[in-house]
N, C-alpha and C positions, 0 to 999 in steps of 0.2 A: 220789625218789619224787614230790615235788611237781612237778618239771619234767615227769615222765612223765604225770601226771594232766592237766597243762596242755596238753600236746601232744594227748592223747586228746580233751580237751574241744574244742580248736580244730578238730581233724580231724572231730569229729562235727558241728560247726557248718557246716563246708565241705560235708560230705555232705548235710546238711539243705538247704543252699542250692541244691544241684544236683538234689535230689529233686523229684518232682512228685506232686501228689495226683491219684489216679484217682477220678473221681466217676461212679458208676453212675446213670444216669437214663433214664427211659422216654420214648418218643416223645410220648405224650400230655402228660406234664409239661412237656417242652420246648416243645411247641406252645402251651400255655397261657401260659407265660412269654414266649414270643416275641410273642404278640398284645399283651401289656401293655407290653413293653419295646422292641420294635424301633423304631429311629430313623426308618426310612422310613415306617412306619405312623404314627408320631407326627407327622412332617412333613405327611403327607397330611391327618391330622385337624386339624392346626393351620391348614392352608390353608383347610379347610372352615369352621373357627371364624372365621378372618379374614374370609371372605366374609359370614358371618352377622353379624359385628360391623359391617362396612361397611353391611349392610342396615339397621342401626339408624339410620343417618343419614337414611333416607327418612322417618322419623317427622316430620321437619320439614314434610312436606307437609300435615299436619293438626294439628300442635301449634303453639301460639303462640310467637312470638319476643319476649322481654321484655328491655328494657334499662333500666338505672337510671344516672343521672349526677348529679353535684353540681359546678357550675361557678361559678367566680369570675371577674368581669370588671370593669375600671375604664376609663371612656371619657369624653371630652368631645366626641365626635362628635355633632352636633346631633340627627341621626335616632336613633341608638342611645341617647343620653342621655334623650331624651324618651320613647322606647319602653320603656326600662328603668324609668323612674319611673312610667310608666303601668302597667306590669306589677306594680309594687310598690304600686299603688293609692294613690299619694301626690301626684297631680296637684291643683294648686290654681289659682285664677283668676290668680295672679301668674305662673304658669308659661307663660301665653299671651302674656306680654310679648315683643314681637318681638326685643328686645335679648337676652333670656334664651334665646329659641328659636334665635337665630342664633349666640350665643356662650355656651353653657351652661357651668356649672361641672362639673368632673369628678364623675362619679357611680359608686359601687360597686354591684355587683349580685351577689347569691348566688342561684343558680337550682338548684332540685332538680327533676329531670324523670324521669318513668317513662313509657316508650314500649312499646306493645304492637302487634305486627303478627300478624294472624290469617289464615292461608290458608283459603280457602273452596273454590274450584274451580280446580285447576291440572292439567289432564289430562296434560300432558307429564310432570309429576312422578309421576302415577299409573302411567303406563306404564314409567317408569324404575324405579319400585319393583318392578313385576312382573318386569322384566328382571333386577333384582338377586336376586329370590326364585328365579328359574330358575337363575341362576349358583350360588347357594348350594346348591340341590338337586343340580346337576351335580357340584359338588365333593364333596358327600357320597357320591354314587354312585361317583365316582373313588376316594375314600378306601376304600370297600368293595372295589373291584377291586384296589387296591394291597394291601390285607390278604390277598386271595385269592392274589395273586402271591407275596407273602412267605411264605405258607403252603406254596405249591409249592416255593419256593426252600429253605425249611426242610426239607421232606420229602426233597428231593434231597440236601441237605447231610447229613442224618441217615443216609440210605442210603449216602452216600459214606463216612461213618464206619463203618457196618456192614461195608462192603466192605473197608475198610482192616484192620479187626480180623480179618475172615474170611481175608484173604490172609496176614496175619501168622500165623494159626493153621495155615494150609496149609503155609507155609514152615517153621514150627517142626516140624511133623510130617515134612516132607521132610528137615529137618536130622537129626531123630532116626533116620529110616530110613537116611540116608546115613552117619551116624556108626556105626550098627550094621554096615552093609556095610564101612565102613572098618576096623572092628575085625577083621572076617574077612579082609579083604585084607592087612592088616598081618601077621596070623599066617601067611598063605600066603607072604608075602614073606620072613618070617623063616625059613621052612622051605625057601626056595629054589624055591617052586612057581610064582612069577610074576616078571615083570620089574619093575624100578624104575619104568618109565614108567607102569605101571598104578597104582602107589602115588601117583605125582605127579598122575596124572589125577584120582584121587578127592580129593586134597588141593585141587586147583583147584575141584572141584565143591563142597566144603565151604566154601571161601572165597567162592564165587559165591553160595551160599545165605545166608551171613552178610551179604554186601553187600545182598542182596535184603531180608533181615530189617531191616537198618538203614533201607533205603528205605521199607519198610512202616511202620516206626515214625515216620518223617518224615511219611508220608501221614496217619497217625493224628493227629499233632500239627497238621498243616495243616487237616484236616477239623474237628478240635475247635476250633481257633482261629476258623475261619469261623463255627461255631455260636455261639461266644462273641460274635463280631462281630454276628451277627443278634440276639443277646440284649442287645447293648450292655453287656457285662460284661467285666471284666478277666480275661485268660486266663493271666497269669503263674503258672508252676509249677502249673498245673491242666490236666487233660485229661479229656474226657468218655469214658465207655464205655457203649455202649447196652445196655440190659437185654434187648432183642429181637435175635435173629440175623437176618441177611439171608436172606429166603426168597422163592421164586418166587411172585408174586401173579398167577397166571393168571386171566384173565377173558375171557368170551365177549362180543365187541362186534359191533355191526351192521356189515354190509359197506359200507354207504354212510354216510359221516359228514355229518350235517346241522347247520349252524350254528344255535346257540341265539340267537334274536333278543332274548331277555330277558337276555343276558349283560350284566354291569354296564358294561363299557366301551362296548358298542354302545348301551346305554340312554343313557349320558352323552352320546355324540356326537349321538344323535337328539334328545335333550331340549335340547341347546344351540341347536338351530334356533329354539326358541320364544323364546329371549332376543333373537335378531336380529329376529324379528317385532315384539316389544314395542319394541325400539329404533327400528325404522322408524316404528311408530305414534307414538312419543314425538316424533320430529322433525316429523311431520305435525301433531301436536297443538300445536306451538309457535305455529301460526297461529290457534288457537282462542282465544276471549276468556278472560281470567283474572279471577276475582273474589276480591278480598282485602279484609279489614277492617283498619282501623288506629285507633289512639287513643293519647292521651297525657294525663297529669295533671302539672301544673307548680306549684311553690311558689317565691315570690320574696320577697326582702327585701334591704335595704341593709346588714344586719348579719349577721355569721357565726352560723350555727346558729339563725337566726330565720326564721320562716315566716309573715310578715305577710299575704301575699296568695296567691291560688291561682287556677288556671283549668284547663280541660280542652279537649281537641279529640278528636272521634270522627268516623269516616266510613267509607264503603265505596267501593272503587275497582274499576271495570270497565275492563280495558285489553286492547288488541290489539297484537300485534306485526305491523304491516302489512308492513314490509319490513326485512330484516336483512342486506341485501347478499348474499342467496342463501346465507348461512351454513347455515341449517337444510336447505335443498335439497341442498347439498353433503354434509352429514352423512347425509341420507337416501340419496343415491346411493352413498355409501361403505358404509353398512350393507347395502344391497341387493347390492353387489358381494361383500361379505364373506359374506352369506348364500349366494349362488351358489357361492362358493368352498368354503364349509363343506359344502354339499350334495354337491359333487364329491368332496371329501375323504372324506365318509362312504361314498359309493358305492365309492370306491377301497379304503377300510379294510375294508368288508364283504367285498369280493371277495378282498382279501389275507388276511383272517381265514379265509375258506372255503378258500383255497388252503393256508394253514398247517395247517388242521384236516385236510384231505385228506392232506397230507404226513405229519402226525403219525400218522394212521391207518395209512398204509403203513409208516412206520418201526416202529410197534408190531407189525405183522404180521411184518416182517423180523426184529425183535428176538426174537419168539417162535420163528421158524424157527431163529435162531442158538442160542437156548437148547436146543432139541431136538437140534440138530446137536452142540453142544459136550458135551451130556450123553451122547450116544452115543459120542463120541470119548473122553470120560473113562472110560466103562465099558470100552471096548476097550483103552485104555492100561493100566487096572488089571489086566485079564485078561492082557495081554501081559507086564506086569511079573511077575505071579504065575507065569506059565509060565517065564519066563527065570530067575526066582529059584529055582524048583525045579530047572531044568536046571543052573544055576550051582552049586547045592549038590551036584549029582551030578557036577560037573566037566565038564559038556558045553557050557558057555558061557563066554565071556571076561568078565572083570570090566568091561572097557570097554563091552561090549554091555549088561551089567546096569545100569551107571551111565547109559547112554544111555536105557534103558527107564525107569529111575526118573526121570530128568530130564523125559522126555516125559510121564510120568504127572503129575508136579508141574505142568508147564506147562498140561496139559489141565484140571487142577483149577482153576488160576488163570483160565484162559479161560472155564470154566463159570461161575465166580463173577462174572467181569466181564460175561458175557452176561446173567446174572440181574439184575445192577445196571442194565445198559442197558435191559432190558425194563421193570423197575419204574419207572425214571425216565421212559421213554417213556409208560408207562401213566399216571403222575401228570400229565405234561404234556398228554396227551390229555384227561384229566379236567378239567384247568385250562381248556383251550380250549373244552370242552363246557359248563362250568357257567355 
């Protein structure tokens, strides 16, 4: 008895290991989680934060630079020895003896120094800061566009999951219908009313549906795994099941698709031109005068941790970069060339975006026509199957014709669901291009 219970327990653990949890979840709930968890959105936000962090470095254009040091030195160099003693305020009349001036004794010096450099006017740094601000804003806009793209990708993946479940439902219904017909055909065969080939034909049909069901289950797992990937979550032994069913989202759209100039990616490209303008101005400003203040406070002694003498230095410096070997001029020409290139790329991107929008608009119209066509084909196949089923029950149709009609009806149903999916995806893509 104990061995039997052990076997049962182990078998239950094995079954548990192969089982998977089905998690029902709505589109709105998944979308909210995606916004907070998606890795691509996080990367875009991190890139924007990095640009903002780099922008903090431009504060050096108006904040002081302060350095502190404590230095020990020992020397018998005549110049340095006399200067160190002078800084320590220990010069006496005897120190002017030529013999001591020319061959002084070694002297130790402990110097404490605090230096301050205060920028006042540096126009090249001002324009660099403005270029950095533009870059930060551009990356923020790109991060928003990335979020919009991931939202579209999520909607597409969610609809793919809906389609997979809808196809599974259709195939299971087809299997139920086929098994019911098989039962009738088996009875006919037992009574010698039909040939063995017709029994084998329906057996093949049952096996074909079972294979399609297995394929549909794989599609469900694949679509669910992709959603887990978008959410940056582990999908082991878990599968999503949507609470909403796949439905035709018919919408009336304008005949002519017009590109939205306020679209986030177009805004980002256009705004990036401002950064090049500021970079060009920055290179020109390198030839403007710079005004900076500086100062230092010093403490000296010939003993450690003693501060017997002190002094300070303060001043203002006005400087020009008269000639730098044409380095700034080269940078200026480089930024001008990059600006021209960026303008050309923006023109190309705008036209390509309009082309893509026009294509998406036509694809949406074609998808709508396909939905209407497959819907009619499905209705016709259902009616054809109903008629053949009635005639078969009356002995007026062959079982192979009935099975062919049932297969056609099942295929038309799958084609109709696929057409709805393609239309809904095309609609969401069109909205993405328009927003």
